N, C-alpha and C positions, 0 to 999 in steps of 0.2 A: 456381689460383682459392683465395684466402685463405678458411679457414672463417668463418662467421659464427655467432655466439652471440647468443641473444635470452633475455633475462632480463626476468621478469614478477615483481613482487609482486602477488600477487592474495589474493582472500578465503579464509579458512579453509574447510575442508571441500571445496576445489575437488576433483572426481573425474578419476582418472586411467584410462586404458583399461588393462585387464589387472591379473592378478596375478602377481608375479614373486619370484625367489628373493632372500632378502635377501642384501644384500652391506654390508661393515664401512665404505664410506667413499663420499663425493660423488668426482667426477673431481678430480683433484690440481690442475686449475686453478682450482677454485672458492675464493675468499678466505673462510675461517673465521672471519670477523671477528666477534664479540660473539655469536656463535651457537655451538649444537652440536646433534648430531643424536641421536637414539636407531637405533644399527644393527637394532634388530629391527623398527622401523618402516620402514626404508628400502627402497623397490621399486627393483630395476634390472632392466631389460630389454633384451637384444641388439638387438632391433627392435622397437620400440613407436611409439606415436602420441600426440599431444598436440596441444591448440589454444591458440594465443596471440593477444592483443589487440595491435593496431596501431593508432596515431592515424590519423583519418580527415584528408586533406589539407583537407577542407572543414569539419573539426569535426565537431561532432555524436558520434553513436555510433562506437565503435571497430569495424574490421573483424577478423574472425577468420582466423587463418592456421593450417591444419593441418600439421604436420611430422611427418615419420616417420624414425626412426633409434634410434641408443642413446638411451635413455629411462631418466630418475631421477625419483623422487619421492619426498617426505619431509616430515614436519612439521619446523619449527625452533623449538628452544628457546633460552634466554636461557644464555649461556656462565655466567653466574652466575643461579642458580635464582631467587635472590630480588630480581633486578633485571632488569627489562625495559621496554625503551621503544623504541617500533619506530623513531622518529625518529633516537634516538643509532644505532641499528645501522645504518638507511639511510644516515647521515652516513659510516658506515665503510664500506660494501659498495659505495655509489654510486660513490666515486672510485676505489677497487680494481679494481672493474670497468671503467670506463672508461680506466683506465691499462693495460689489458690490450688496448683497441682496442674496447670494447663500446660502443654507442651506446644513448642511450634512445630506444625508439619508440614507447612509450606510458607516461604517468605520470597518475596520479589521485592527490591529496594530499587527505584530508579528515579529517586527523587520523591514520588509518592510512594506509598506503602501498599502493598497488596500481600496479605497475609492470611493463615489459616492455623488456629489452636486448637488442640483437642486434649480433653481431660478424660480418663478411663478407657476403656476400651468395650468392644462387643455389642451386643443389642440394647445396652443401657447408656451407650454412649450419648454425650451433647456437644453441639458442633454449633461454631460461631462464625461468621463471615464479615469481614470490614473492609473496607477502603479509606484510607487517609490520604487525599489530596496533599500536594505539596504546598500549594497557597491557595485553594481554591473552598471558600467557606461553605458552598452550596454545593459541591461534589463529592460527598462522603455518605457512605452507607454501612449499614450494618444488619446482618441475617443470623439468626440463631435457632437451632433446632434442638431440644433435649429429646434425645430420641425415646419413644415411647409407644406403646400399642394404642389402637384406637378404642376408646371407651363408650363413644356414643352408640347407643342401638335404636332401632324402631320395628316395631311390628304393625302391619297393615291386616285388616279384615277383607277376606275375599268378597268381591259383589255376589249377591245372593240370586236366587232363580227369579226374582221379580224386582223391579226398579224400585229402589228405596225412596222415601221421602226426601226431600232437599228444602233447605231453607238458607236465605242470604245471611242469617246471622249465625249460621252454625256450621260445623265442618262437615266436609262430605264424609260420609259413613265409612266409605271403604278407601279413602285418601286421607287419612288424618294429618296433621301437621306434627313436625319435630317438637318435642318437650323444649319447652321456653319460646315457642312460635306466640305470636299475637296476631288475630284477624284483623286486617285492617278496613277491609271491604269485599264485596262481591261485584263482579261485572257480568253482563250476560250479550253475548253476541249471536245475533241471528243467521249469520252465515256458517258455511262449513270451515274447518280446522286444516291448515295447511301443515301435513306430517311429513312433508318430503326428507329424506335424508341426504347425506352426502354423494351417494350413488345414484339418487334419481336424475333423472336427465330434466324433469319438469315438475312443478308443485303436484303435489299428489293430496287430494283434497278428501275429507271424511266428515260424515254427519251434515247435519243441516243446522245446528246451534251448537253453541260451547256455553261453560260456564267458567268462569277465572275468580279465583280467589287470592287475593293479595294477603301475605302477611309479613309482619315484621320477623326475620329470621332470628334463631336464639343466638347469643353472644357466641364468637370464637368459631364461629362457621367456617370452613373451607370448601374449596372445590373439591380437593380430594375426599374431605369426610362427607359432602353432600352426597357425590356419585357413589362411594362405597356403601353409605347407609342404606341410601334408598335403592340401589340396585339388590342389595340383599333382601330388603325387606319386599320389594316386588316379587322376586322370583319365590321367595319363601310363600307369599300368599296366592300364587299359581299364575302370575301375569307373566307375559313375554315381553322382554326387553328388545325394544325395537332399534333404539340408537342410543348413544351416549356422546354426546358432542363437547369434547375437551373436558368433561367433567362439571361444565356450567349449565346443560341442559339434559334431562332425560325424556324419553318416550317408551312408554308402556302400553301393551295392549291385552286386553282380558277378553277370553272367548269361551271360558267354561260355564257351567250352570245355563246355558241359554243364550248369556250376555254378550254383547258385543260393544264394549266399553274401551276407550282411549283414554290416558292421562298424559300429560305434558307438565313437567315441573322445571322449572328455569330460576336461575338468580339474576335479577334484573340490575342488581348492584345497589348501592346505597342501604344496604341491611334489608333488603324486601326480596321476597322469593314468590313468585306465582305458580298456582296449582290450577291447572286446566283440565277440564273434563269433558270428554263429548262421549254420551250414552248414544250410540249410533242406532241401537235397535229401539230404544223408548223414543227416539225424536222422529225415527220412520213413521212409528205406529202413529204418534201425535200429529205429524203433518198430513198422514193421509186422512184422518178424522176431521181436521181442521180445513184443509185445502183441497182434498179429494186426489191431491198428485204429491209426488216427494220426488226430489233427483236423488238418483241412488250414488251420490258420491262414496268413493271406495271402491268402486269396480276399476279395476287397473286393467287395461288391454295394451298387447305389444304396441310399440311405436308404430303409428300409421296402420295399424292393422285392426281386425276384429277378433283376436284370438285373447279369450280372457286368461288371465294370470292367476297363479296360486293365491295372491295376495287378495283376490275378490271373493274368497269363501267365505269370510265371515259377513259380509253384507249380503251374499246369496243366501246365506242359510237363513239371515232374519227376513229377508223376502219370502222364502219358502214357507216360514212359521206364518207370516201374515196371510199368505194365501190359504194356508191350510187351516184358517182358524175359521173362515167361512167359506165353502165350496159354493156358494150361490153367487159368488161375486165375480164378476167378469174385470180383466184388466187391459188395458193398454200399456206397450212399452214403446217409450217415444224416443228415438235415438237423435242427438243433436251434436253438432259440431262447432267449433270456432270459425273463422273465417280466413283461416290461412290457407292458401290452394286454391285450386279450381273448383266452381262450385258443384260442377257435375259430380267430380271425384267426393265432396265431402256429402253430397247427397247419398251417393253410394255407399259410403263408408257408415254414415249414420244408420240406413237400413241394416247392413251387416251386423253392426253393433247390438242392436236390438234385437235382431235373430239369435245372435250368439248367447244372449240372456235366457231368451225363451228355450233355446235348444237346452240350456242347464237345467232350466226349471222343469221342462217335461221330462228330461232324463232322470230328475228326483222325483216322480210321481204326479206332477201337475198336469192336468188334462190340457191337451193342446187347444182345445176348443174355447178355453177362457181366457186365451191369450192373444191379443192381435198385436201385430208390431207394424211399426210405421217410422220411417225416416224422415225428418225434417232438414237436414242440411246444416247450413248456417242460418237459416231463416229466422230462429227464433231465439236470439241471444238475452240471457237473463241482465247480463250487463255489457257495457261497450266492450269490443276487443280491442283494448289499447294498453294492457299488459298481459305478462305472464299469468299473473294469478287470477286475471278476468277471463282470460282464455280459457283456463283451465276449468273455470266455471262453467262457462259454456259449453265444453267438452262432457256431455253427460247422457246417460239414459234414466228417463224418467219412468216413473210408475205410476200409471193414472186409472184412477176407479172408473170402470165404465158409467155412462149415465149419473153422473154425480155432478150436482150444480153448485155445489160449495165456492 
């Protein structure tokens, strides 16, 4: 099947999906007649997407066609900085493209040129979009998609039944980077990670510490490429996808093999990607050993109530495992709130939430005599109550070892 090329001359400022690695040139077949580009502004993606206008057979508004494949996007400038006339450039580009077999499938000429060309048909089509202003040397754009399937793949190894050793100079064993990535550094954050999604009413904190590895991403990465490849890799390795924010950030949760591991990956721009991991089960045990207490971030209650939500199950299972490890150790479940609302109400809510956790644990085999519950209301904040994030940190149930002096 002959490849199809669609060229659109479109209005300045038209957006393109994704941020990609700079490349020095457009595809070799594109006629650079009367124009030039700034390589620093050229976006090139191995697998991206764009929309192209096609004239309606009945006239009226054009229809929009979404195409995926090799993708380029760039402003266009006059070959001579002091001389830009869109019609003159159009008179050079149109015959050059038609001579290669392109056909105009949409054209709007109102002094400026907005046009779409296509060469070929079907799932091997190539599309190009361009806008040539009548007289503005800085108001011109070009978008190209050579329709093609995604070729990038990735495989992840599931977390094992015991926590893996980690090193700052090495990749996460179960969250390896894409081929062509380069590890730039590792950061440690001793606070919880906010994993709130678009439907959460308030911050949702998990764990007590996170590790962030920063990578130089492989060339040609797009938001579509990133989201598609990693979503498939996570699912194949047994992770649950929690959220996908417009293809730029992914959140996944692994709860098999007795583990409770969260992974957040996002593109921070400038050709960099962040891989953040919270091993909630491992950090819970480590905090108890070091400090005798640990905030159980990840417990989720109905708003202003003491009803545990299903999202709390992974944390509760980790607490259950800790309590079953040594049946001779007793614990206190300490409820805390932020300072919003009346103090008496907060006191009662903190007591009820601690009691709700105890009820769950005793229902799953823990002797009630091993667990004491106590509510502290808003009297023991761990951070100032001056932001949504801080108030979320103060709303917590803590697990404390009895008679532990660490």
